[in-house]
Each structure stands twice: as C-alpha cells, then as structure tokens.
C-alpha positions in Angstrom: -23.3 -2.0 11.0 -26.0 -3.3 8.7 -27.3 -0.9 6.2 -24.4 1.6 6.4 -22.1 1.9 3.4 -18.6 3.3 3.6 -17.4 4.8 0.3 -14.2 6.2 -1.3 -14.5 9.8 -2.4 -10.8 10.7 -2.8 -7.6 9.1 -4.0 -3.9 10.1 -3.8 -0.7 8.4 -4.8 3.0 8.8 -4.7 4.7 5.7 -6.3 7.7 4.7 -8.3 5.5 4.9 -11.4 4.9 8.7 -10.8 3.7 11.4 -8.4 -0.1 11.4 -8.5 -2.9 9.1 -9.3 -2.8 9.7 -13.1 0.9 8.9 -13.7 0.9 6.0 -11.3 -2.2 4.4 -12.9 -0.9 4.9 -16.4 2.3 3.3 -15.4 0.8 0.1 -14.0 -1.7 -0.2 -16.8 1.1 0.1 -19.3 3.1 -2.5 -17.4 6.2 -0.3 -17.2 8.6 -1.7 -14.6 10.4 0.9 -12.6 13.3 -1.0 -10.9 16.8 0.3 -11.4 20.3 0.1 -9.9 20.3 2.5 -6.9 23.4 4.5 -6.2 22.5 4.8 -2.5 22.9 1.0 -2.3 26.3 1.0 -4.0 28.0 -0.9 -1.2 25.1 -3.3 -0.6 24.9 -6.9 -1.7 21.7 -6.2 -3.7 21.5 -2.7 -5.3 18.1 -2.7 -7.0 15.2 -0.6 -5.9 12.1 1.2 -7.1 12.4 4.9 -6.3 9.8 7.7 -6.6 11.0 9.6 -9.7 11.9 13.3 -9.7 11.1 13.7 -5.9 11.5 17.3 -4.9 9.9 17.7 -1.5 11.0 21.4 -1.2 9.0 22.2 -4.3 6.0 20.2 -3.1 5.9 21.0 0.6 8.1 24.1 0.9 11.7 23.9 1.8 11.4 24.6 5.6 8.5 22.1 6.0 10.2 19.4 3.9 13.5 19.8 5.9 11.6 18.9 9.2 9.9 15.8 7.8 11.3 12.3 7.1 10.8 11.0 3.6 7.9 8.7 4.6 5.9 11.6 6.0 6.6 13.8 3.0 5.2 11.1 0.7 2.0 10.7 2.9 1.3 14.5 3.0 1.6 14.8 -0.8 -0.7 11.8 -1.4 -3.2 13.1 1.3 -3.3 16.5 -0.3 -4.2 14.9 -3.6 -6.9 12.6 -2.0 -8.5 15.5 -0.1 -8.6 17.7 -3.2 -9.9 14.8 -5.3 -12.8 14.4 -2.7 -13.7 18.1 -3.3 -12.9 18.9 0.4 -11.4 22.0 1.9 -9.8 21.4 5.4 -10.3 25.1 6.2 -14.1 24.5 6.2 -14.5 21.1 7.8 -15.2 20.3 11.4 -11.8 18.9 12.4 -13.2 17.2 15.5 -15.1 14.8 13.2 -12.2 14.1 10.9 -9.9 11.1 11.6 -6.5 10.1 10.3 -5.5 6.5 10.1 -2.2 5.7 8.4 0.1 2.7 8.3 3.8 2.1 8.0 6.2 -0.7 8.8 9.2 1.2 10.1 8.8 4.9 10.5 11.9 6.8 9.3 15.0 4.6 9.2 16.7 7.0 6.8 16.7 9.7 9.5 18.0 7.2 12.1 20.8 6.0 9.9 21.9 9.6 9.0 21.9 10.7 12.6 23.7 7.6 13.7 26.4 8.4 11.2 26.7 11.9 12.6 26.9 10.5 16.2 29.8 8.2 15.2 31.7 10.5 12.9 31.2 13.8 14.8 29.7 13.8 18.3 26.4 13.4 20.2 26.3 17.2 20.3 25.9 17.3 16.6 22.8 15.0 16.6 19.7 16.8 15.4 16.9 17.7 17.8 14.6 16.7 15.1 15.7 13.0 15.2 12.7 11.7 17.2 10.0 14.1 15.8 11.1 13.0 12.3 11.5 9.2 12.7 8.8 8.2 15.1 6.1 6.1 13.2 3.2 8.0 14.9 4.4 11.3 13.3 2.9 10.0 10.1 -0.6 10.7 11.3 0.4 13.4 13.7 1.9 15.5 10.9 -1.2 14.9 8.8 -3.4 16.2 11.6 -1.3 19.3 11.9 -1.3 19.9 8.1 -5.1 19.4 7.8 -6.5 20.5 11.1 -7.9 17.0 11.8 -8.5 16.7 15.5 -10.5 13.4 15.5 -9.1 9.9 16.1 -5.5 9.9 15.0 -3.7 6.5 14.6 -0.7 4.8 13.0 -1.0 1.1 12.6 2.0 -1.3 12.0 1.2 -4.7 10.6 4.4 -4.8 8.4 3.5 -5.1 4.8 -0.2 -5.2 5.5 -0.1 -1.8 7.3 -1.7 0.3 4.6 -4.6 -2.1 4.1 -5.1 -2.5 7.8 -5.3 1.3 8.2 -8.1 1.5 5.6 -10.0 -1.3 7.4 -9.6 0.4 10.8 -10.7 3.7 9.2 -13.8 2.0 7.8 -14.7 0.6 11.3 -14.3 4.1 12.8 -16.9 5.4 10.4 -19.3 2.5 11.1 -19.0 3.2 14.8 -19.7 6.9 14.2 -16.4 8.0 15.8 -16.0 10.5 13.0 -17.6 11.6 9.7 -14.6 11.4 7.5 -11.3 9.6 7.6 -8.1 10.2 5.7 -6.6 6.7 5.5 -3.7 4.9 3.8 0.0 4.0 4.2 3.4 5.4 3.5 6.9 4.0 3.5 10.5 5.0 2.8 12.7 2.1 3.8 15.2 2.0 0.9 18.3 2.6 3.1 21.6 0.8 3.2 20.9 -0.8 6.6 17.3 -2.0 5.9 18.2 -3.3 2.5 21.2 -5.1 3.9 18.9 -6.8 6.3 16.5 -7.9 3.5 19.4 -9.1 1.4 20.8 -11.2 4.3 17.3 -12.8 4.6 17.5 -13.8 1.0 14.2 -11.9 0.3 15.4 -9.7 -2.5 15.7 -10.4 -6.2 19.4 -10.5 -7.2 18.7 -9.9 -11.0 21.2 -7.0 -11.1 22.0 -7.7 -14.8 18.3 -7.0 -15.6 16.9 -4.6 -13.0 13.7 -3.8 -15.1 13.0 -7.5 -15.1 13.7 -8.2 -11.4 10.2 -7.9 -9.9 8.3 -10.7 -11.7 5.3 -11.9 -9.6 4.0 -15.3 -10.5 6.6 -15.9 -13.1 8.4 -19.3 -13.0 11.8 -17.4 -12.8 10.9 -15.1 -9.9 13.6 -14.9 -7.3 12.6 -12.3 -4.7 11.1 -8.9 -4.4 12.4 -5.4 -5.2 11.8 -2.8 -2.5 9.9 0.3 -3.5 8.8 3.5 -1.7 5.8 5.8 -1.8 2.3 6.4 -0.3 -1.3 5.7 -1.0 -4.2 7.6 0.6 -8.0 7.5 0.4 -10.8 9.6 1.8 -13.5 7.6 3.3 -17.0 8.7 4.2 -20.4 7.2 4.9 -22.3 7.0 1.7 -25.2 9.0 3.0 -22.9 11.9 4.0 -21.0 11.8 0.7 -24.3 11.9 -1.3 -25.6 14.7 0.9 -22.7 16.9 0.0 -22.8 15.9 -3.7 -19.4 14.1 -3.7 -18.3 11.8 -6.4 -18.4 8.2 -5.0 -15.6 6.2 -6.6 -16.2 2.8 -5.0 -17.5 1.1 -1.8 -15.3 -0.5 0.9 -17.8 -3.4 1.2 -15.8 -5.6 3.5 -12.6 -5.9 5.6 -11.0 -9.0 7.1 -7.9 -9.3 9.3 -6.1 -12.4 10.6 -2.8 -13.8 11.8 -1.0 -16.9 10.4 0.5 -17.7 13.9 3.0 -19.7 11.9 6.5 -18.0 11.3 8.4 -14.7 11.7 8.7 -14.1 8.0 7.3 -16.9 5.9 3.5 -17.1 5.1 1.7 -20.2 5.9 2.5 -22.5 2.9 -1.2 -23.1 2.2 -2.2 -19.5 2.9 -4.4 -20.5 5.8 -4.1 -17.2 7.5 -5.0 -15.0 4.6 -7.8 -17.4 3.8 -9.4 -16.5 7.1 -9.1 -12.8 6.2 -10.6 -13.3 2.7 -13.6 -15.2 4.1 -14.2 -12.5 6.8 -14.0 -9.8 4.1 -16.4 -11.6 1.9 -18.9 -12.3 4.7 -18.6 -8.6 5.7 -19.5 -7.7 2.2 -22.4 -10.1 2.0 -20.7 -11.9 -0.8 -19.8 -15.4 -1.6 -16.6 -17.1 -3.0 -18.0 -16.9 -6.5 -18.7 -13.2 -6.5 -15.2 -11.9 -7.0 -14.1 -10.9 -10.5 -10.6 -9.5 -9.7 -7.9 -9.9 -7.1 -5.0 -7.4 -6.6 -2.8 -10.0 -5.0 0.0 -9.4 -2.5 2.1 -11.1 -5.1 5.6 -10.1 -4.0 7.6 -12.1 -6.5 9.1 -14.3 -3.8 8.6 -18.1 -4.5 7.0 -18.8 -1.1 4.5 -15.8 -1.0 3.2 -16.3 -4.6 2.7 -20.0 -4.2 0.9 -19.8 -0.8 -1.4 -17.0 -2.0 -2.2 -18.8 -5.3 -3.1 -22.0 -3.3 -5.5 -19.9 -1.2 -7.1 -18.2 -4.2 -7.8 -21.4 -6.1 -9.0 -23.1 -3.0 -11.3 -20.3 -1.8 -12.5 -18.3 -4.8 -14.7 -20.3 -7.1 -15.4 -17.6 -9.7 -12.0 -17.9 -11.5 -11.1 -14.2 -10.8 -8.5 -12.4 -12.9 -5.5 -11.9 -10.7 -2.8 -9.2 -11.0 0.2 -8.0 -9.0 1.1 -4.4 -9.6 4.4 -5.0 -7.8 5.8 -6.0 -11.2 5.8 -2.2 -11.9 6.1 -0.6 -8.5 8.2 -3.1 -6.6 7.1 -3.9 -3.0 6.2 -0.7 -1.2 6.2 -2.6 2.2 4.0 -0.7 4.7 2.5 1.4 1.9 1.8 -1.5 -0.4 -1.7 -2.3 0.8 -2.9 1.3 0.6 -1.4 1.8 -2.9 -2.9 -1.4 -4.1 -6.3 -0.5 -2.6 -6.2 2.7 -4.7 -5.4 0.6 -7.8 -8.3 -1.7 -7.0 -10.7 1.2 -6.7 -9.6 2.4 -10.1 -9.9 -1.1 -11.5 -13.5 -1.4 -10.2 -14.4 2.1 -11.3 -12.9 1.8 -14.8 -13.4 -1.9 -15.5 -9.8 -2.3 -16.2 -7.3 -4.9 -14.7 -3.7 -3.9 -15.0 -1.2 -6.4 -16.2 1.4 -8.2 -14.1 4.6 -6.8 -15.5 7.4 -9.2 -16.3 5.1 -12.2 -16.4 6.7 -14.3 -19.2 5.9 -17.8 -18.1 3.3 -18.4 -15.4 4.6 -20.9 -12.8 2.4 -23.9 -13.7 2.1 -24.9 -10.0 0.1 -21.7 -9.2 -3.0 -22.6 -11.3 -4.6 -19.2 -11.2 -5.7 -16.8 -14.0 -3.1 -14.0 -14.0 -3.5 -10.9 -16.2 -0.6 -10.8 -18.6 -1.9 -7.7 -20.4 -4.3 -4.9 -19.5 -7.8 -6.3 -19.6 -11.2 -4.6 -19.8 -13.8 -6.5 -17.8 -16.8 -5.7 -15.7 -15.9 -5.8 -12.0 -18.6 -5.9 -9.4 -16.3 -6.9 -6.5 -12.5 -7.0 -6.1 -10.2 -8.1 -3.3 -7.0 -6.4 -2.4 -4.8 -8.8 -0.4 -2.0 -7.7 1.9 0.3 -10.0 4.0 2.9 -8.9 6.5 5.9 -10.3 8.3 4.8 -11.9 11.5 1.9 -13.5 9.6 -0.4 -10.4 9.8 -3.0 -10.3 7.0 -5.5 -7.7 5.8 -8.0 -8.0 2.9 -10.2 -5.3 1.6 -13.4 -6.1 -0.5 -14.0 -3.2 -2.9 -17.3 -3.0 -4.7 -18.6 -1.0 -7.6 -21.3 1.6 -7.0 
C-alpha cells in the first residue's frame, strides 16, 4: 500500500552466540565461531553443530511449561518475550484481536518425534506421551505464542524450509499493509539438531566434515568451504505501522521497506546455479522498496558455506546489485539455523542498519576468487541506508527482505 510504512519496534534472539540480542550481536560482531563437537551426535557420520549455550528452559519458562513444549517452541517464546519487551509493549493491555503471530520453521519438533519413537520401539505404544502431537506439530509454534501472549488475531506458521523465518516476516508485513491487524509478532525458530535429521543432512553431503577443526568448519565464501554446520535458535521481531508506532511513542529501529518471494523451480535441494530464482525475489523487494540496484549498501547473505549456494548467490549479487555492497554471512558464527536463519539474520540486518555496523564473515581466510563480491572480513563501520537479507530454502523457495534506516 503506497504511503504506509511498516517498522520494526522490537527485537528478540536466541542463538548459538548467546541468549538475547546483546550477547548474539556481540558474538557475530566479534566473529566468534560457535561450532563444536556435539555429544548427541556421537554415533553420527558428522558430529559438529552450533548449540544454544547454557539453555535452561525450566529457568526461563518455568519447569511445568517447559516440559510441555518442544525445544523449537521454547526458543520462540523466549525470543518473543524479549522482542515484545523491547518494543515497550505489555500483552496484558493490548487488544489481542488486533495482534497477529506469524512464525516460520522448517520441521516442527523432530526431537520429540525421535524420542517418542524410541519409547514406542523400546517399551510399548502405551508408553508414548499424549503430548507427542501437541509438542511436535509445526503450527504449535504460533499457537503456543498466541496462548502465551493473548494474541487472537491472524495466527500462522509458514514453512519454506530455510527461508521460513524471512517469509514469515514478509507475510507479517503484508498483514499490516492489508489492515488485518495492528501489530504482528513475527520470526522463526528451529531445533533440528537430532541424530536422524543430521544423519539425513550428512548422507546428502551438505554438512562440513571438518571435525578436526570444528570452530573453523562454517566458513562462508572461503575457498576451502566444504558444507554447512547446523545451528538452532530463534529470531523474533515486532512489526507495526509507522503511524501507530509513532502515536504510542515507540522506538522505531528500522523499516521493512520491501519484501520479495520467488521459486527457483529448478531442483529439490540445489539452488539455481546462476541464482535466477533469488534474483527475482531481490528485484521484487527492491521495487517494493522504491529502490534501485545501486541503492543497497549491505547484504546479509544466505551464505551457507556450501560451494553451490555461495557461488550461485555471489553470481546473483554481482549481476544484479550495482552499488558494490558489503556482503557478510553471519553463519560463520552461528552456523545455519535452517528455518530460523532468515529471522535471525533479519534481526542482525536491523542492527546493522541501526548502528552502521557490518559484522564480519567468520573463518574467511581466502575469498574464493570466483565469487567476485566484496565480503566483510572484519567488523566494518559504514553508513547503511538500505540492506538486503537473503534467504534460500530447499525446494527452491526464496525470500528477500529490504530493510531501511529511519
């Protein structure tokens, strides 16, 4: 809708770099990788992951509440609480019918499914928990948030694989533009580091096998990259129309100026080699923002550290964006948070725009010369008027957010 701005007024994070926006942002700006050998994956062909440190859901959510939630929902509620508090909102005083929740995830709760399947096989069907389905269903992500915050407006979970978190924020923005609600809690959450899921990724050859150097395993855009490292966590934003936010005196952190979505229609798992699908999403997001290819100063790339993804995305960036933007991939620190990645990286992009600070790409020692893009090797201060946050998912689903300074 022309003339209506949607803005970000609250941020929340749970990432392998820390619980909360402050520790997570400090970790990515310092370029501190978080990957480590994971005892849960002891029997797996690849045993590296990026876990949320010191996770104590009982302390954060209460023991009874935490016991009834899968890990992916726990992450989302903690990040959403932070975002709502950051926005200066109190759910006890808002009109819940005008509050929406749009969250994304790729797989729901595989940890719950695997544990209950073990009980089924080793014990009996009678021992399977009645909480199996309420805990693992993907839609419980938004459903539990609605229960927690009394949000009775539109309530959605979107699944576009590793683009899910960004897609959710884009859909939330559209709900506000259509006046379906006045405020949306949006983002993504994921907890897929389980033996079965990681065995599947390993069999596909998607994971880094650098077990002799876990901290150096996730190395986006480096010539020696050999695959991604799976991470876990959540990113949540509070979105409002700018006029509403100003009317209540809220701090406006950035503007969601544009959103683009597209499909590669090319392959189950590999991106189009020239990035044709994500190019369409970038062009749509730029047009939506009223911006041109030369107006972008910073790109938080999908940048998974797989040879195919990094090359196809780089080809798209140098073909489409004419302003020589400074590119980073925060996955060098956090690993790949799968369905949460787009939301977490959108939060990092808001902070980059707000603070004029581009985080480094951790573990970038030698830029692959074939990429021909400008990648941040160290934290860089620079004025950012417009940033793009790119997300690509299995199945060729793409989502791009254009995030502007205010």
